[in-house]
C-alpha positions in Angstrom: -17.2 4.7 8.7 -17.9 8.0 10.5 -21.3 8.4 11.9 -23.3 11.6 11.4 -26.3 13.2 13.2 -29.1 12.7 10.6 -32.3 11.0 11.6 -33.1 7.6 10.1 -35.6 9.3 7.7 -33.0 11.7 6.3 -31.4 10.5 3.0 -27.6 9.9 3.2 -25.6 12.2 0.8 -24.1 9.1 -0.8 -27.5 7.6 -1.5 -27.8 9.6 -4.6 -24.7 8.0 -6.1 -26.1 4.5 -5.4 -29.4 5.5 -7.1 -27.5 6.7 -10.1 -25.5 3.4 -10.7 -28.1 1.0 -9.1 -31.5 1.7 -10.3 -31.6 -1.2 -12.7 -30.7 -1.7 -16.5 -33.1 0.9 -17.8 -32.8 3.6 -15.2 -29.2 3.4 -14.0 -26.3 5.2 -15.7 -22.6 5.6 -15.2 -21.3 8.6 -13.1 -19.9 11.5 -15.0 -16.4 12.6 -14.1 -17.5 15.2 -11.5 -19.9 12.8 -9.9 -17.3 10.1 -9.7 -14.8 12.5 -8.1 -17.4 13.5 -5.4 -18.2 9.9 -4.8 -14.6 8.8 -4.2 -14.0 12.0 -2.2 -16.8 10.8 0.2 -15.4 7.3 0.2 -11.8 8.4 1.1 -13.1 10.8 3.7 -14.9 7.9 5.3 -18.2 9.7 5.5 -20.2 6.9 4.1 -21.6 3.6 5.7 -19.9 0.3 5.2 -23.0 -1.1 3.4 -22.9 1.8 1.0 -19.3 1.2 0.2 -19.8 -2.5 -0.4 -22.8 -1.9 -2.6 -21.1 0.8 -4.6 -17.9 -1.2 -5.3 -19.8 -4.4 -6.2 -22.2 -2.4 -8.5 -19.2 -1.0 -10.4 -17.4 -4.4 -10.4 -20.5 -6.0 -12.0 -21.1 -3.3 -14.7 -17.4 -2.4 -15.2 -16.1 1.2 -14.6 -16.0 3.7 -17.3 -13.0 5.9 -18.1 -14.9 8.9 -16.9 -15.5 7.2 -13.5 -11.9 6.1 -13.2 -10.8 9.7 -14.1 -12.9 11.1 -11.3 -11.7 8.5 -8.9 -8.0 9.4 -9.6 -8.7 13.1 -9.3 -10.2 12.5 -5.8 -7.4 10.3 -4.7 -4.7 12.6 -6.0 -6.2 15.4 -3.9 -5.3 13.6 -0.7 -1.8 12.6 -1.7 0.7 14.7 0.2 3.4 15.7 -2.3 5.5 18.8 -2.5 4.4 21.8 -4.7 7.6 21.0 -6.8 7.5 17.2 -6.9 10.7 15.2 -7.4 11.8 14.9 -11.0 10.4 11.6 -11.9 10.5 10.7 -15.6 8.7 7.4 -15.6 5.8 6.3 -13.4 5.6 2.6 -13.0 2.6 1.4 -10.8 2.7 -2.2 -9.4 -0.7 -3.1 -8.1 -1.1 -7.0 -8.6 -2.4 -8.5 -5.4 -1.0 -11.8 -6.3 2.0 -12.3 -8.5 1.5 -15.2 -10.8 5.1 -14.9 -12.0 8.2 -13.8 -10.2 8.4 -9.9 -10.7 11.3 -9.9 -13.1 10.2 -6.5 -14.1 11.9 -4.9 -11.1 15.2 -5.8 -12.8 13.9 -3.9 -16.0 13.1 -0.9 -13.9 16.5 -1.0 -12.1 18.4 -1.6 -15.3 16.8 1.6 -16.7 17.5 3.5 -13.5 21.2 2.4 -13.8 21.1 4.2 -17.3 19.8 7.5 -16.1 16.1 7.0 -16.3 14.4 8.4 -13.2 11.7 5.9 -12.2 9.1 6.1 -9.3 7.4 2.8 -8.7 4.4 2.6 -6.3 2.1 -0.1 -5.3 0.6 -2.5 -2.7 2.4 -5.2 -0.8 0.9 -7.9 -2.9 1.6 -10.6 -0.4 0.2 -14.1 -0.6 1.6 -17.3 0.5 3.8 -18.8 -2.1 4.0 -15.7 -4.2 6.9 -13.2 -4.4 5.8 -9.5 -4.1 7.3 -6.4 -5.6 8.4 -4.9 -2.4 9.9 -8.2 -1.3 11.8 -8.6 -4.6 13.2 -5.1 -4.3 14.2 -5.6 -0.6 15.9 -8.8 -1.6 18.0 -6.8 -4.1 18.8 -4.3 -1.4 16.3 -1.7 -2.2 13.8 -0.9 0.5 10.7 1.1 0.3 10.9 4.9 0.9 9.6 5.9 4.3 8.6 9.4 3.2 8.1 11.3 0.1 11.1 13.4 1.0 13.2 10.2 1.1 11.8 9.1 -2.2 12.7 12.4 -3.8 16.3 12.1 -2.5 16.6 8.6 -3.9 15.3 9.8 -7.4 17.7 12.6 -7.3 20.7 10.5 -6.3 20.0 7.0 -7.7 17.2 7.4 -10.3 14.8 4.9 -8.5 12.3 5.0 -5.6 9.6 2.7 -4.5 6.7 4.2 -2.5 4.0 2.0 -0.9 0.4 3.2 -1.3 0.1 3.3 2.5 2.7 6.1 2.4 0.9 8.1 -0.4 -2.7 7.7 0.6 -3.6 5.5 3.6 -7.4 5.7 2.8 -6.7 4.4 -0.8 -4.7 1.7 0.8 -7.6 0.7 3.0 -9.8 -0.1 0.1 -7.4 -2.8 -1.1 -8.0 -4.6 2.3 -11.7 -5.1 1.3 -11.0 -7.9 -1.3 -11.3 -10.8 1.2 -14.7 -9.4 2.2 -16.0 -8.7 -1.2 -14.5 -11.7 -2.9 -13.4 -9.8 -5.9 -11.2 -6.9 -7.0 -12.8 -3.5 -6.9 -12.3 -0.2 -8.7 -9.3 0.7 -6.5 -7.3 -2.2 -8.3 -8.0 -0.2 -11.5 -7.7 3.4 -10.7 -4.7 3.2 -8.5 -2.6 2.4 -11.6 -3.5 5.8 -12.9 -2.4 7.8 -9.8 1.0 8.9 -11.1 1.5 10.6 -7.7 4.6 12.6 -8.7 3.3 13.8 -12.1 5.9 11.9 -14.3 5.4 12.7 -18.0 5.6 9.0 -18.9 3.6 6.0 -17.5 4.1 2.3 -18.0 1.0 0.3 -17.0 0.3 -3.4 -16.9 -3.2 -4.9 -16.9 -4.4 -8.4 -16.2 -7.2 -8.5 -18.9 -6.4 -7.3 -22.5 -9.7 -5.4 -22.6 -8.6 -3.2 -19.7 -6.0 -1.6 -22.0 -8.5 0.6 -23.7 -10.3 2.0 -20.6 -6.9 3.0 -19.2 -5.9 4.6 -22.5 -9.0 6.7 -22.4 -8.6 7.5 -18.7 -5.1 8.7 -19.2 -6.5 11.0 -22.0 -9.0 12.4 -19.7 -6.4 13.1 -17.0 -4.2 14.9 -19.5 -1.4 12.4 -19.5 0.5 12.8 -22.7 2.6 9.6 -22.8 1.6 6.2 -21.6 2.1 2.5 -22.7 -0.3 -0.1 -21.5 0.2 -3.9 -21.9 -1.1 -7.1 -20.7 1.5 -8.4 -18.4 2.2 -11.3 -16.0 -0.3 -11.1 -13.2 -1.3 -7.7 -14.2 2.1 -6.1 -13.9 4.0 -4.3 -16.6 6.0 -7.4 -17.4 6.4 -8.6 -21.0 5.9 -12.2 -21.9 8.7 -12.8 -24.4 7.1 -16.0 -25.7 4.1 -14.1 -27.1 3.4 -11.1 -29.3 2.6 -8.1 -27.1 -0.1 -5.6 -27.9 0.6 -2.2 -26.5 -2.0 0.6 -26.2 -0.4 4.1 -26.0 -0.6 7.8 -26.0 2.1 9.7 -27.7 1.9 13.5 -27.3 -1.7 12.9 -26.2 -2.6 10.9 -29.4 -4.0 7.4 -29.0 -2.3 4.5 -30.9 -1.7 0.8 -30.9 1.3 -1.3 -31.7 2.4 -4.9 -31.5 5.7 -6.2 -30.4 6.5 -9.5 -31.9 7.5 -12.6 -29.8 11.1 -12.6 -28.7 11.4 -16.3 -28.2 9.6 -19.3 -29.7 8.3 -22.2 -27.7 10.7 -21.6 -24.8 8.5 -23.7 -22.6 9.5 -21.7 -19.5 7.3 -22.6 -16.5 6.6 -19.2 -15.1 4.1 -20.2 -12.4 6.4 -22.9 -10.8 8.9 -20.5 -9.5 6.8 -17.8 -7.6 8.5 -18.7 -4.4 12.1 -18.6 -5.8 12.8 -15.0 -5.1 16.5 -15.7 -5.1 16.4 -16.2 -8.8 15.8 -12.5 -9.4 19.2 -11.7 -7.8 20.7 -14.6 -9.5 19.7 -13.5 -13.0 21.3 -10.1 -12.4 24.6 -11.7 -11.1 24.7 -14.4 -13.7 24.3 -17.2 -10.9 20.9 -18.1 -12.6 20.6 -18.4 -16.3 17.3 -18.7 -18.1 16.5 -17.3 -21.6 12.8 -16.5 -20.9 13.2 -14.3 -17.7 16.2 -12.5 -19.4 14.1 -11.8 -22.4 11.2 -10.5 -20.2 13.5 -8.1 -18.5 15.0 -6.8 -21.9 11.6 -6.8 -23.6 10.0 -4.8 -20.8 12.9 -2.3 -20.7 12.7 -1.9 -24.4 9.0 -0.9 -24.3 9.9 1.7 -21.7 12.8 3.0 -23.8 10.6 3.6 -26.8 7.9 5.1 -24.7 10.2 7.8 -23.2 11.8 8.6 -26.6 15.2 7.0 -26.0 14.7 4.7 -28.9 13.5 5.4 -32.5 11.7 2.2 -33.1 11.3 -1.3 -31.7 14.4 -2.8 -33.1 16.5 0.1 -31.7 14.8 -0.3 -28.3 15.5 -3.9 -28.1 19.2 -3.4 -29.1 19.7 -0.7 -26.5 18.1 -2.8 -23.7 20.3 -5.8 -24.7 23.4 -3.6 -24.6 22.3 -2.3 -21.1 21.9 -5.9 -19.9 25.3 -6.9 -21.3 27.0 -4.0 -19.7 25.3 -4.1 -16.2 27.5 -4.2 -13.1 27.0 -7.6 -11.6 29.0 -7.3 -8.4 26.8 -7.0 -5.3 24.1 -5.2 -7.3 26.2 -2.1 -7.2 24.2 -0.5 -10.1 20.9 -1.1 -8.6 21.1 -1.4 -4.7 22.9 1.9 -4.4 19.6 3.4 -3.0 20.5 2.2 0.4 24.3 2.8 0.1 
C-alpha cells in the first residue's frame, strides 16, 4: 500500500473505520452507507496499510457485512469503473464470482441460449481457476467466446451478438486485486459479496447466484439500497446463478423495486446426477449443446436457469410459461458449430 508522510504518532485516516467495526461486542457497530463508501474508496485507492486491510476484511468476515455496508462498497467500486457516459444497452446483468466451481458451469449455456433469443446479457467475474475445476471464462472460451478486451469491444458484442463477458480485471483492477488476498486470509472476504452487485453497465435486470441461502436476503436489501428495480437471487451451484433441477429453488427478488419471494418446484426427482464428479470435463458443456453428450440433469439446469431469467425480465407471465419458453428455445437451438452462441468472435 502507498506510504504517507505522517509521523508514527499521527492517527491513520483509516484507523477510525477500524475503531468503528472493531471495538468489541458492546462498542463496535456496522458502518453506515456513507462510511462504507469512504472505507472502500480508501482501500481501492491503496492509501491504507496491509495490516489495516487484513484486519478490516477479517472483522467484516467474522461479523458479516450489512446491506448498508455492501451498498457503500459497491458505490465506491462503481466510481472507479471506466464505462462510457452512455453505456452499452445491456438488459440482464449476470455476475460470476465463484472462486471454485463445484459443478461445471452449465449456466453459460443458459446465458448464451437467451442471447441467441435476443436477450442482451453482460456477464462479468473472476477467473475462478483451481486445479480440477472448470471456470466460467474457460467454459466460454471452449465454446468459442473469449473475454472482451475493452469496454468498447464488449459494447460491440452486445450490440451485434447480445452477449459479452468482461473480467473484473478489465473493469476495476483494484477490485480484482482484493480477490487475490484469499490465500493469505484463508477465507472469502467482502469483495466476494459486493462484486456481485456491481452491475457495471447499469442493466435494468440482475440475476445473482449465492453460495449460502442466507445471503439471498442481504443481496435483496442491498439491491434496494442501490435502486435496482429488478433482481432475482438464488442459491446456485458453487455460488453461481445455476439452478439445481433436482431440488426446489427459492428465489428472492425485486420487481419494480418491491421485494418478494417465490419457490420454483423441482424439475426432476432423484436423478442422482453426480455433479461434482465432472468438474474437469469441460468438453461436456459443448457436447450438451451439440447433442454429443446427453444428460437429463444438466439439460434441466440450463432450461431451469434460463426460465428464471425469462420470468425476471418479463418475457414470461409465470413459471409454467417460463419453463415452456426455455424448453422451446432449447429444442430450436442451432447445434452446428455453436453458430448461435459463438458468433461473438465470428
